[in-house]
C-alpha positions, 0 to 999 in steps of 0.5 A: 357327396353333391346330390345330382338334381338331374340325370345330366349332373351325374358324372360319367361318359354316357352319350346321347346315342347310347342313351337312345339305344339303351332305351330302345333295346330295353323298351323292346325287351319289355314290349316283347315280354323278354324276362331276365336280370340286368348286369353291369360290370364297371359302374363308375359313379352310376350314370348308366346304372341309374338308367338301367334300373328304370327298366327292371321289373319287380321280379328281376335283379339288377347286379352291379360289379365294381372295385369302387377304388379297392385294391385291384387284383393285378399290378397292371390293373392297379395302375389303370385304377390309379390313373383313370379312377382315382376319384371313384368310390362306392359312396359316390355311386350309392349317393348318385343312385339313391338320388334317383331310386329308392333302393340300391342294386345288388352290389358285388364290391369285387373284381369282375372275375367273381361274376361267373360264381355270383350270377347264374348262367342264362339269367340275364337279358341285358349285360353292360361291360364297362370295367377294365380296358386291359385285354387280359380282363376284358376277354373273360368279362365278355366270356362271363357276359356270354354265360350269364345272357339268355339266348336272345340277350344283349351285351354292350361293350364300352370303349370298343374303338377308343384310341386309349383302349386297344385291349377292348377292341382286340377282345371285342373283335376276337369274340366276333371272329372266334367266339360267336358274338354277332354284332347288332349295331355300334355307336361311337363308344359302344358295341351292341351284340348278341349270341342269338340271331341279330337279324330281327332286332337289327331290322326293327331298330333300323326301321324305328330309328329311320322313322324318327328322322333324327339319327344317322344310320349306315349299314356295313359288312365286317368280316361277313357280319352285317352291322348298323352304324348309329349316330344320334348325338342330336336326337331327342332324348327319351324320358330320363330318370328324375332326381328326387332333388330336382325342383318341380316346375310348381316349386320353381314357379312358386319360388319365382313368384315369391321373389317377385312378390318380395321385390314388389313389397320392397318397392312399395315400402320404398315408395311409401318411405319417400312419400312419408319423408317428404310429408313429415321431415324437413326438406334437407333431411328428406333429401338425404333419406331419399338418396340413402333409399335409392342407394340401398335399392341399387345394391 
């Protein structure tokens, strides 16, 4: 598999607004010393998983659950897998992840229906749901997220409003209207919520992003719930995980210096060769040699 030299080179749909929000929410949990594991349902090639792992403490567990191209549990899910994720493999995920981190997360190579039996109730502080787009699967995924989250934990639901994922939209807002899920904020791609009290995190988030000055913000009330709309496409990115395959600035500088030195040596040799030819060879031969050297240099 190609080895990504930067976070940007990892394939996947993880946009700048969500990178900013993930970083702020996970950094806030660290600052407040909120402990708990991390869980991702649906990993694709690992882009968001690579970022999530950077916020894991030594005493916590990061679990990733994905089919990785294996046979889906239902015919409709199988059609979705063939249509959207035909290139998805566990090998690709592992190659990308290990380009940024020393060890793989705990991997559940299975449908997300196994999560309730594999992840302890109330053990997670942050859950990212980005698996099936089908309503009959998204609804139990949200229920699993609720069961695994701590009281003040955050759930992130991907594709809650995309035109090709109406099942996610239906399951998301059904959880809000009937299941006690309370919105914190939304981006163009993801819904951020909690089954705890959203007011403290909302207030801090709004103040922090407003102070940055590079985000678009708007409050809205939806069905009696207050939520913050966030746009940060052009916002300054946080520090992103660094690939072990990236060249350091010193290496790049040395490489550039070496190339310049080689060009300099080549030019010096060419100049010396021309002078020597003029001094020791007959004029007709030295002219032919000089033209040949100029042609080689131009190539």
